[in-house]
Biopython code that builds the backbone (N, CA, C, O; Angstrom):
import numpy as np
from Bio.PDB.StructureBuilder import StructureBuilder

atoms = [
    (1, "UNK", "N", (-18.420, 0.101, -5.045)),
    (1, "UNK", "CA", (-17.381, 1.113, -4.941)),
    (1, "UNK", "C", (-16.794, 1.054, -3.535)),
    (1, "UNK", "O", (-17.511, 0.824, -2.561)),
    (2, "UNK", "N", (-15.484, 1.263, -3.441)),
    (2, "UNK", "CA", (-14.821, 1.288, -2.150)),
    (2, "UNK", "C", (-13.834, 2.456, -2.112)),
    (2, "UNK", "O", (-13.496, 3.036, -3.144)),
    (3, "UNK", "N", (-13.380, 2.787, -0.900)),
    (3, "UNK", "CA", (-12.519, 3.954, -0.712)),
    (3, "UNK", "C", (-11.181, 3.524, -0.110)),
    (3, "UNK", "O", (-11.133, 2.754, 0.849)),
    (4, "UNK", "N", (-10.106, 4.035, -0.690)),
    (4, "UNK", "CA", (-8.758, 3.831, -0.169)),
    (4, "UNK", "C", (-8.260, 5.165, 0.352)),
    (4, "UNK", "O", (-8.278, 6.164, -0.367)),
    (5, "UNK", "N", (-7.813, 5.184, 1.600)),
    (5, "UNK", "CA", (-7.342, 6.415, 2.247)),
    (5, "UNK", "C", (-5.856, 6.305, 2.518)),
    (5, "UNK", "O", (-5.361, 5.259, 2.938)),
    (6, "UNK", "N", (-5.151, 7.402, 2.273)),
    (6, "UNK", "CA", (-3.700, 7.441, 2.432)),
    (6, "UNK", "C", (-3.294, 8.633, 3.272)),
    (6, "UNK", "O", (-3.900, 9.702, 3.197)),
    (7, "UNK", "N", (-2.250, 8.434, 4.082)),
    (7, "UNK", "CA", (-1.757, 9.508, 4.929)),
    (7, "UNK", "C", (-0.230, 9.422, 4.993)),
    (7, "UNK", "O", (0.335, 8.365, 5.273)),
    (8, "UNK", "N", (0.423, 10.553, 4.728)),
    (8, "UNK", "CA", (1.862, 10.677, 4.922)),
    (8, "UNK", "C", (2.091, 11.860, 5.863)),
    (8, "UNK", "O", (1.141, 12.513, 6.294)),
    (9, "UNK", "N", (3.327, 12.121, 6.167)),
    (9, "UNK", "CA", (3.616, 13.261, 7.040)),
    (9, "UNK", "C", (3.281, 14.588, 6.364)),
    (9, "UNK", "O", (3.148, 15.610, 7.038)),
    (10, "UNK", "N", (3.145, 14.580, 5.034)),
    (10, "UNK", "CA", (2.897, 15.812, 4.293)),
    (10, "UNK", "C", (1.480, 15.965, 3.746)),
    (10, "UNK", "O", (1.033, 17.084, 3.490)),
    (11, "UNK", "N", (0.766, 14.846, 3.566)),
    (11, "UNK", "CA", (-0.508, 14.945, 2.867)),
    (11, "UNK", "C", (-1.423, 13.773, 3.193)),
    (11, "UNK", "O", (-0.969, 12.699, 3.588)),
    (12, "UNK", "N", (-2.716, 14.003, 3.022)),
    (12, "UNK", "CA", (-3.721, 12.961, 3.144)),
    (12, "UNK", "C", (-4.603, 12.998, 1.908)),
    (12, "UNK", "O", (-4.793, 14.053, 1.304)),
    (13, "UNK", "N", (-5.141, 11.842, 1.533)),
    (13, "UNK", "CA", (-6.027, 11.797, 0.379)),
    (13, "UNK", "C", (-6.810, 10.510, 0.324)),
    (13, "UNK", "O", (-6.531, 9.552, 1.044)),
    (14, "UNK", "N", (-7.809, 10.511, -0.560)),
    (14, "UNK", "CA", (-8.680, 9.347, -0.725)),
    (14, "UNK", "C", (-8.895, 9.094, -2.215)),
    (14, "UNK", "O", (-8.918, 10.019, -3.027)),
    (15, "UNK", "N", (-9.048, 7.832, -2.544)),
    (15, "UNK", "CA", (-9.371, 7.455, -3.918)),
    (15, "UNK", "C", (-10.566, 6.516, -3.881)),
    (15, "UNK", "O", (-10.577, 5.539, -3.132)),
    (16, "UNK", "N", (-11.568, 6.815, -4.690)),
    (16, "UNK", "CA", (-12.713, 5.924, -4.833)),
    (16, "UNK", "C", (-12.407, 4.973, -5.986)),
    (16, "UNK", "O", (-12.007, 5.400, -7.069)),
    (17, "UNK", "N", (-12.600, 3.683, -5.739)),
    (17, "UNK", "CA", (-12.252, 2.669, -6.732)),
    (17, "UNK", "C", (-13.426, 1.740, -6.988)),
    (17, "UNK", "O", (-14.244, 1.482, -6.105)),
    (18, "UNK", "N", (-13.488, 1.250, -8.199)),
    (18, "UNK", "CA", (-14.550, 0.324, -8.579)),
    (18, "UNK", "C", (-14.045, -1.091, -8.763)),
    (18, "UNK", "O", (-14.833, -2.036, -8.747)),
    (19, "UNK", "N", (-12.736, -1.255, -8.938)),
    (19, "UNK", "CA", (-12.173, -2.592, -9.118)),
    (19, "UNK", "C", (-10.851, -2.696, -8.368)),
    (19, "UNK", "O", (-10.285, -1.691, -7.938)),
    (20, "UNK", "N", (-10.376, -3.912, -8.220)),
    (20, "UNK", "CA", (-9.146, -4.181, -7.479)),
    (20, "UNK", "C", (-8.000, -3.339, -8.038)),
    (20, "UNK", "O", (-7.840, -3.207, -9.251)),
    (21, "UNK", "N", (-7.205, -2.772, -7.121)),
    (21, "UNK", "CA", (-6.125, -1.875, -7.531)),
    (21, "UNK", "C", (-4.987, -1.952, -6.516)),
    (21, "UNK", "O", (-5.223, -2.176, -5.328)),
    (22, "UNK", "N", (-3.759, -1.766, -6.985)),
    (22, "UNK", "CA", (-2.599, -1.732, -6.094)),
    (22, "UNK", "C", (-2.643, -0.444, -5.281)),
    (22, "UNK", "O", (-3.025, 0.610, -5.790)),
    (23, "UNK", "N", (-2.253, -0.538, -4.021)),
    (23, "UNK", "CA", (-2.255, 0.642, -3.158)),
    (23, "UNK", "C", (-1.398, 1.765, -3.748)),
    (23, "UNK", "O", (-1.771, 2.936, -3.668)),
    (24, "UNK", "N", (-0.269, 1.418, -4.329)),
    (24, "UNK", "CA", (0.615, 2.442, -4.890)),
    (24, "UNK", "C", (-0.074, 3.220, -6.012)),
    (24, "UNK", "O", (0.015, 4.447, -6.059)),
    (25, "UNK", "N", (-0.751, 2.525, -6.902)),
    (25, "UNK", "CA", (-1.463, 3.194, -7.997)),
    (25, "UNK", "C", (-2.600, 4.049, -7.462)),
    (25, "UNK", "O", (-2.824, 5.161, -7.940)),
    (26, "UNK", "N", (-3.316, 3.533, -6.475)),
    (26, "UNK", "CA", (-4.437, 4.284, -5.907)),
    (26, "UNK", "C", (-3.960, 5.525, -5.164)),
    (26, "UNK", "O", (-4.650, 6.544, -5.159)),
    (27, "UNK", "N", (-2.786, 5.450, -4.536)),
    (27, "UNK", "CA", (-2.278, 6.624, -3.820)),
    (27, "UNK", "C", (-1.992, 7.759, -4.794)),
    (27, "UNK", "O", (-2.244, 8.923, -4.486)),
    (28, "UNK", "N", (-1.475, 7.429, -5.949)),
    (28, "UNK", "CA", (-1.221, 8.442, -6.976)),
    (28, "UNK", "C", (-2.542, 9.071, -7.414)),
    (28, "UNK", "O", (-2.638, 10.287, -7.578)),
    (29, "UNK", "N", (-3.546, 8.238, -7.598)),
    (29, "UNK", "CA", (-4.878, 8.734, -7.970)),
    (29, "UNK", "C", (-5.437, 9.653, -6.887)),
    (29, "UNK", "O", (-6.161, 10.604, -7.183)),
    (30, "UNK", "N", (-5.093, 9.362, -5.618)),
    (30, "UNK", "CA", (-5.579, 10.166, -4.492)),
    (30, "UNK", "C", (-4.758, 11.442, -4.302)),
    (30, "UNK", "O", (-5.092, 12.276, -3.461)),
    (31, "UNK", "N", (-3.688, 11.595, -5.082)),
    (31, "UNK", "CA", (-2.849, 12.779, -4.960)),
    (31, "UNK", "C", (-1.864, 12.710, -3.811)),
    (31, "UNK", "O", (-1.328, 13.733, -3.384)),
    (32, "UNK", "N", (-1.621, 11.507, -3.308)),
    (32, "UNK", "CA", (-0.682, 11.302, -2.205)),
    (32, "UNK", "C", (0.478, 10.471, -2.749)),
    (32, "UNK", "O", (0.317, 9.286, -3.042)),
    (33, "UNK", "N", (1.627, 11.090, -2.882)),
    (33, "UNK", "CA", (2.789, 10.399, -3.429)),
    (33, "UNK", "C", (3.484, 9.594, -2.340)),
    (33, "UNK", "O", (4.115, 10.155, -1.444)),
    (34, "UNK", "N", (3.360, 8.279, -2.429)),
    (34, "UNK", "CA", (4.091, 7.408, -1.517)),
    (34, "UNK", "C", (5.506, 7.230, -2.059)),
    (34, "UNK", "O", (5.712, 7.175, -3.271)),
    (35, "UNK", "N", (6.468, 7.141, -1.160)),
    (35, "UNK", "CA", (7.847, 6.908, -1.574)),
    (35, "UNK", "C", (7.926, 5.567, -2.283)),
    (35, "UNK", "O", (7.389, 4.572, -1.795)),
    (36, "UNK", "N", (8.590, 5.533, -3.427)),
    (36, "UNK", "CA", (8.849, 4.279, -4.136)),
    (36, "UNK", "C", (9.972, 4.523, -5.139)),
    (36, "UNK", "O", (9.966, 5.513, -5.871)),
    (37, "UNK", "N", (10.928, 3.610, -5.160)),
    (37, "UNK", "CA", (12.097, 3.825, -6.013)),
    (37, "UNK", "C", (12.281, 2.786, -7.111)),
    (37, "UNK", "O", (12.908, 3.077, -8.130)),
    (38, "UNK", "N", (11.747, 1.583, -6.926)),
    (38, "UNK", "CA", (12.030, 0.520, -7.898)),
    (38, "UNK", "C", (10.961, 0.392, -8.975)),
    (38, "UNK", "O", (11.014, -0.529, -9.790)),
    (39, "UNK", "N", (10.005, 1.293, -8.989)),
    (39, "UNK", "CA", (8.967, 1.246, -10.011)),
    (39, "UNK", "C", (7.893, 0.205, -9.762)),
    (39, "UNK", "O", (7.199, -0.207, -10.692)),
    (40, "UNK", "N", (7.752, -0.221, -8.529)),
    (40, "UNK", "CA", (6.683, -1.165, -8.194)),
    (40, "UNK", "C", (7.012, -2.622, -8.436)),
    (40, "UNK", "O", (6.120, -3.415, -8.737)),
    (41, "UNK", "N", (8.282, -2.992, -8.310)),
    (41, "UNK", "CA", (8.709, -4.363, -8.589)),
    (41, "UNK", "C", (9.092, -5.164, -7.349)),
    (41, "UNK", "O", (9.708, -6.224, -7.463)),
    (42, "UNK", "N", (8.735, -4.670, -6.172)),
    (42, "UNK", "CA", (9.013, -5.370, -4.903)),
    (42, "UNK", "C", (10.498, -5.647, -4.716)),
    (42, "UNK", "O", (10.886, -6.729, -4.277)),
    (43, "UNK", "N", (11.320, -4.665, -5.052)),
    (43, "UNK", "CA", (12.769, -4.852, -4.906)),
    (43, "UNK", "C", (13.387, -3.950, -3.843)),
    (43, "UNK", "O", (14.373, -4.328, -3.210)),
    (44, "UNK", "N", (12.817, -2.762, -3.640)),
    (44, "UNK", "CA", (13.493, -1.799, -2.761)),
    (44, "UNK", "C", (12.860, -1.664, -1.383)),
    (44, "UNK", "O", (13.561, -1.363, -0.417)),
    (45, "UNK", "N", (11.588, -1.872, -1.271)),
    (45, "UNK", "CA", (10.911, -1.749, 0.019)),
    (45, "UNK", "C", (10.581, -0.337, 0.442)),
    (45, "UNK", "O", (10.088, -0.129, 1.551)),
    (46, "UNK", "N", (10.839, 0.645, -0.415)),
    (46, "UNK", "CA", (10.593, 2.039, -0.021)),
    (46, "UNK", "C", (9.114, 2.391, 0.025)),
    (46, "UNK", "O", (8.750, 3.424, 0.586)),
    (47, "UNK", "N", (8.256, 1.564, -0.547)),
    (47, "UNK", "CA", (6.820, 1.852, -0.530)),
    (47, "UNK", "C", (6.115, 1.174, 0.651)),
    (47, "UNK", "O", (4.897, 1.001, 0.632)),
    (48, "UNK", "N", (6.866, 0.799, 1.655)),
    (48, "UNK", "CA", (6.300, 0.159, 2.841)),
    (48, "UNK", "C", (5.271, 1.073, 3.500)),
    (48, "UNK", "O", (5.553, 2.237, 3.784)),
    (49, "UNK", "N", (4.075, 0.536, 3.739)),
    (49, "UNK", "CA", (3.012, 1.279, 4.405)),
    (49, "UNK", "C", (2.504, 0.471, 5.592)),
    (49, "UNK", "O", (2.657, -0.750, 5.649)),
    (50, "UNK", "N", (1.901, 1.177, 6.530)),
    (50, "UNK", "CA", (1.242, 0.537, 7.657)),
    (50, "UNK", "C", (-0.256, 0.579, 7.388)),
    (50, "UNK", "O", (-0.831, 1.648, 7.181)),
    (51, "UNK", "N", (-0.870, -0.575, 7.393)),
    (51, "UNK", "CA", (-2.311, -0.662, 7.142)),
    (51, "UNK", "C", (-3.027, -0.389, 8.459)),
    (51, "UNK", "O", (-2.914, -1.157, 9.415)),
    (52, "UNK", "N", (-3.762, 0.711, 8.490)),
    (52, "UNK", "CA", (-4.476, 1.132, 9.702)),
    (52, "UNK", "C", (-5.795, 0.376, 9.853)),
    (52, "UNK", "O", (-6.193, 0.024, 10.963)),
    (53, "UNK", "N", (-6.464, 0.132, 8.735)),
    (53, "UNK", "CA", (-7.722, -0.625, 8.755)),
    (53, "UNK", "C", (-7.958, -1.211, 7.373)),
    (53, "UNK", "O", (-7.465, -0.695, 6.370)),
    (54, "UNK", "N", (-8.719, -2.297, 7.339)),
    (54, "UNK", "CA", (-9.083, -2.908, 6.069)),
    (54, "UNK", "C", (-8.117, -3.941, 5.537)),
    (54, "UNK", "O", (-8.189, -4.293, 4.360)),
    (55, "UNK", "N", (-7.210, -4.442, 6.370)),
    (55, "UNK", "CA", (-6.233, -5.435, 5.905)),
    (55, "UNK", "C", (-6.909, -6.657, 5.288)),
    (55, "UNK", "O", (-6.347, -7.303, 4.403)),
    (56, "UNK", "N", (-8.111, -6.968, 5.755)),
    (56, "UNK", "CA", (-8.833, -8.120, 5.224)),
    (56, "UNK", "C", (-9.253, -7.929, 3.766)),
    (56, "UNK", "O", (-9.652, -8.887, 3.104)),
    (57, "UNK", "N", (-9.164, -6.698, 3.267)),
    (57, "UNK", "CA", (-9.524, -6.400, 1.878)),
    (57, "UNK", "C", (-8.314, -6.381, 0.952)),
    (57, "UNK", "O", (-8.425, -5.992, -0.211)),
    (58, "UNK", "N", (-7.155, -6.800, 1.466)),
    (58, "UNK", "CA", (-5.933, -6.804, 0.663)),
    (58, "UNK", "C", (-5.578, -8.217, 0.213)),
    (58, "UNK", "O", (-5.894, -9.203, 0.879)),
    (59, "UNK", "N", (-4.913, -8.285, -0.936)),
    (59, "UNK", "CA", (-4.412, -9.562, -1.431)),
    (59, "UNK", "C", (-3.383, -10.111, -0.441)),
    (59, "UNK", "O", (-2.797, -9.360, 0.338)),
    (60, "UNK", "N", (-3.176, -11.413, -0.481)),
    (60, "UNK", "CA", (-2.149, -12.039, 0.348)),
    (60, "UNK", "C", (-0.774, -11.719, -0.234)),
    (60, "UNK", "O", (-0.635, -11.630, -1.454)),
    (61, "UNK", "N", (0.246, -11.544, 0.613)),
    (61, "UNK", "CA", (1.596, -11.291, 0.084)),
    (61, "UNK", "C", (2.100, -12.483, -0.729)),
    (61, "UNK", "O", (1.999, -13.629, -0.293)),
    (62, "UNK", "N", (2.637, -12.204, -1.898)),
    (62, "UNK", "CA", (3.263, -13.238, -2.713)),
    (62, "UNK", "C", (4.729, -13.359, -2.313)),
    (62, "UNK", "O", (5.205, -12.593, -1.475)),
    (63, "UNK", "N", (5.443, -14.303, -2.895)),
    (63, "UNK", "CA", (6.822, -14.615, -2.486)),
    (63, "UNK", "C", (7.753, -13.403, -2.520)),
    (63, "UNK", "O", (8.523, -13.195, -1.582)),
    (64, "UNK", "N", (7.695, -12.604, -3.582)),
    (64, "UNK", "CA", (8.586, -11.443, -3.697)),
    (64, "UNK", "C", (8.354, -10.436, -2.589)),
    (64, "UNK", "O", (9.304, -9.938, -1.984)),
    (65, "UNK", "N", (7.095, -10.135, -2.322)),
    (65, "UNK", "CA", (6.780, -9.191, -1.247)),
    (65, "UNK", "C", (7.164, -9.773, 0.109)),
    (65, "UNK", "O", (7.735, -9.071, 0.944)),
    (66, "UNK", "N", (6.860, -11.035, 0.332)),
    (66, "UNK", "CA", (7.183, -11.673, 1.614)),
    (66, "UNK", "C", (8.687, -11.622, 1.879)),
    (66, "UNK", "O", (9.115, -11.401, 3.012)),
    (67, "UNK", "N", (9.487, -11.828, 0.826)),
    (67, "UNK", "CA", (10.946, -11.788, 0.966)),
    (67, "UNK", "C", (11.404, -10.387, 1.386)),
    (67, "UNK", "O", (12.219, -10.250, 2.298)),
    (68, "UNK", "N", (10.887, -9.355, 0.726)),
    (68, "UNK", "CA", (11.278, -7.979, 1.054)),
    (68, "UNK", "C", (10.802, -7.609, 2.453)),
    (68, "UNK", "O", (11.540, -6.972, 3.205)),
    (69, "UNK", "N", (9.586, -7.997, 2.813)),
    (69, "UNK", "CA", (9.074, -7.700, 4.158)),
    (69, "UNK", "C", (9.963, -8.340, 5.228)),
    (69, "UNK", "O", (10.205, -7.748, 6.280)),
    (70, "UNK", "N", (10.442, -9.541, 4.952)),
    (70, "UNK", "CA", (11.329, -10.223, 5.909)),
    (70, "UNK", "C", (12.660, -9.483, 6.047)),
    (70, "UNK", "O", (13.155, -9.281, 7.155)),
    (71, "UNK", "N", (13.230, -9.085, 4.914)),
    (71, "UNK", "CA", (14.500, -8.338, 4.933)),
    (71, "UNK", "C", (14.345, -7.025, 5.691)),
    (71, "UNK", "O", (15.241, -6.621, 6.432)),
    (72, "UNK", "N", (13.209, -6.360, 5.504)),
    (72, "UNK", "CA", (12.948, -5.076, 6.168)),
    (72, "UNK", "C", (12.579, -5.242, 7.644)),
    (72, "UNK", "O", (12.505, -4.267, 8.391)),
    (73, "UNK", "N", (12.348, -6.497, 8.048)),
    (73, "UNK", "CA", (11.857, -6.768, 9.407)),
    (73, "UNK", "C", (10.572, -5.987, 9.665)),
    (73, "UNK", "O", (10.401, -5.337, 10.696)),
    (74, "UNK", "N", (9.672, -6.081, 8.678)),
    (74, "UNK", "CA", (8.392, -5.367, 8.746)),
    (74, "UNK", "C", (7.560, -5.870, 9.917)),
    (74, "UNK", "O", (7.605, -7.047, 10.275)),
    (75, "UNK", "N", (6.820, -4.975, 10.487)),
    (75, "UNK", "CA", (5.929, -5.292, 11.596)),
    (75, "UNK", "C", (4.616, -5.854, 11.049)),
    (75, "UNK", "O", (4.292, -5.643, 9.881)),
    (76, "UNK", "N", (3.856, -6.571, 11.892)),
    (76, "UNK", "CA", (2.534, -7.023, 11.445)),
    (76, "UNK", "C", (1.713, -5.811, 10.997)),
    (76, "UNK", "O", (1.740, -4.759, 11.636)),
    (77, "UNK", "N", (0.999, -5.971, 9.910)),
    (77, "UNK", "CA", (0.180, -4.872, 9.394)),
    (77, "UNK", "C", (0.906, -3.988, 8.410)),
    (77, "UNK", "O", (0.324, -3.031, 7.900)),
    (78, "UNK", "N", (2.165, -4.281, 8.127)),
    (78, "UNK", "CA", (2.887, -3.500, 7.129)),
    (78, "UNK", "C", (2.937, -4.275, 5.822)),
    (78, "UNK", "O", (3.119, -5.493, 5.808)),
    (79, "UNK", "N", (2.772, -3.541, 4.720)),
    (79, "UNK", "CA", (2.769, -4.137, 3.383)),
    (79, "UNK", "C", (3.514, -3.229, 2.419)),
    (79, "UNK", "O", (3.738, -2.051, 2.699)),
    (80, "UNK", "N", (3.895, -3.795, 1.278)),
    (80, "UNK", "CA", (4.459, -2.995, 0.197)),
    (80, "UNK", "C", (3.289, -2.488, -0.640)),
    (80, "UNK", "O", (2.489, -3.279, -1.140)),
    (81, "UNK", "N", (3.192, -1.179, -0.789)),
    (81, "UNK", "CA", (2.074, -0.583, -1.522)),
    (81, "UNK", "C", (2.048, -1.019, -2.979)),
    (81, "UNK", "O", (0.984, -1.045, -3.598)),
    (82, "UNK", "N", (3.197, -1.358, -3.529)),
    (82, "UNK", "CA", (3.239, -1.778, -4.930)),
    (82, "UNK", "C", (2.714, -3.194, -5.125)),
    (82, "UNK", "O", (2.352, -3.570, -6.240)),
    (83, "UNK", "N", (2.669, -3.976, -4.068)),
    (83, "UNK", "CA", (2.274, -5.379, -4.183)),
    (83, "UNK", "C", (0.933, -5.700, -3.541)),
    (83, "UNK", "O", (0.341, -6.735, -3.849)),
    (84, "UNK", "N", (0.442, -4.845, -2.664)),
    (84, "UNK", "CA", (-0.818, -5.086, -1.969)),
    (84, "UNK", "C", (-1.969, -4.547, -2.809)),
    (84, "UNK", "O", (-2.053, -3.346, -3.062)),
    (85, "UNK", "N", (-2.842, -5.429, -3.234)),
    (85, "UNK", "CA", (-3.999, -5.067, -4.061)),
    (85, "UNK", "C", (-5.242, -5.034, -3.197)),
    (85, "UNK", "O", (-5.524, -5.983, -2.464)),
    (86, "UNK", "N", (-5.987, -3.940, -3.282)),
    (86, "UNK", "CA", (-7.187, -3.751, -2.463)),
    (86, "UNK", "C", (-8.437, -4.066, -3.264)),
    (86, "UNK", "O", (-8.524, -3.784, -4.460)),
    (87, "UNK", "N", (-9.404, -4.660, -2.572)),
    (87, "UNK", "CA", (-10.705, -4.921, -3.188)),
    (87, "UNK", "C", (-11.833, -4.473, -2.268)),
    (87, "UNK", "O", (-12.980, -4.892, -2.426)),
    (88, "UNK", "N", (-11.497, -3.620, -1.309)),
    (88, "UNK", "CA", (-12.461, -3.057, -0.362)),
    (88, "UNK", "C", (-11.810, -1.888, 0.365)),
    (88, "UNK", "O", (-10.650, -1.566, 0.108)),
    (89, "UNK", "N", (-12.545, -1.253, 1.265)),
    (89, "UNK", "CA", (-12.039, -0.086, 1.993)),
    (89, "UNK", "C", (-10.763, -0.408, 2.759)),
    (89, "UNK", "O", (-10.702, -1.380, 3.512)),
    (90, "UNK", "N", (-9.742, 0.428, 2.554)),
    (90, "UNK", "CA", (-8.454, 0.283, 3.236)),
    (90, "UNK", "C", (-7.953, 1.682, 3.588)),
    (90, "UNK", "O", (-8.112, 2.629, 2.817)),
    (91, "UNK", "N", (-7.350, 1.790, 4.760)),
    (91, "UNK", "CA", (-6.704, 3.030, 5.193)),
    (91, "UNK", "C", (-5.268, 2.679, 5.550)),
    (91, "UNK", "O", (-5.027, 1.717, 6.280)),
    (92, "UNK", "N", (-4.314, 3.451, 5.041)),
    (92, "UNK", "CA", (-2.912, 3.170, 5.339)),
    (92, "UNK", "C", (-2.111, 4.464, 5.457)),
    (92, "UNK", "O", (-2.541, 5.531, 5.018)),
    (93, "UNK", "N", (-0.938, 4.332, 6.062)),
    (93, "UNK", "CA", (-0.068, 5.494, 6.255)),
    (93, "UNK", "C", (1.371, 5.108, 5.934)),
    (93, "UNK", "O", (1.754, 3.938, 5.957)),
    (94, "UNK", "N", (2.145, 6.139, 5.637)),
    (94, "UNK", "CA", (3.580, 5.966, 5.373)),
    (94, "UNK", "C", (4.326, 7.036, 6.131)),
    (94, "UNK", "O", (4.001, 8.219, 6.030)),
    (95, "UNK", "N", (5.318, 6.629, 6.884)),
    (95, "UNK", "CA", (6.121, 7.597, 7.658)),
    (95, "UNK", "C", (7.107, 8.319, 6.798)),
    (95, "UNK", "O", (7.856, 9.162, 7.292)),
]
sb = StructureBuilder()
sb.init_structure("model")
sb.init_model(0)
sb.init_chain("A")
sb.init_seg("    ")
for serial, (resi, resn, name, xyz) in enumerate(atoms, 1):
    if name == "N":
        sb.init_residue(resn, " ", resi, " ")
    sb.init_atom(name, np.array(xyz, "f"), 0.0, 1.0, " ", f" {name:<3s}", serial, name[0])
structure = sb.get_structure()
């Protein structure tokens, strides 16, 4: 079992998970609504999060996510919550 922690300007929450899960889905389970507009298809970039810890437990960015991150000029440690799959403890935030 591992724990995913989420923080926004309005709320904080945690989700305990037993198997690999997308950060966006886990945030909903934790009761923390991350901004997202395209339904998790790596098209809009609104679910951009900053990974505070546990980046080593996330899947590698695939081509679609990498393209959006480049367009957004994302900083190191930022990922799309809809595309980043966790398999261990991760803490992230969204402004």
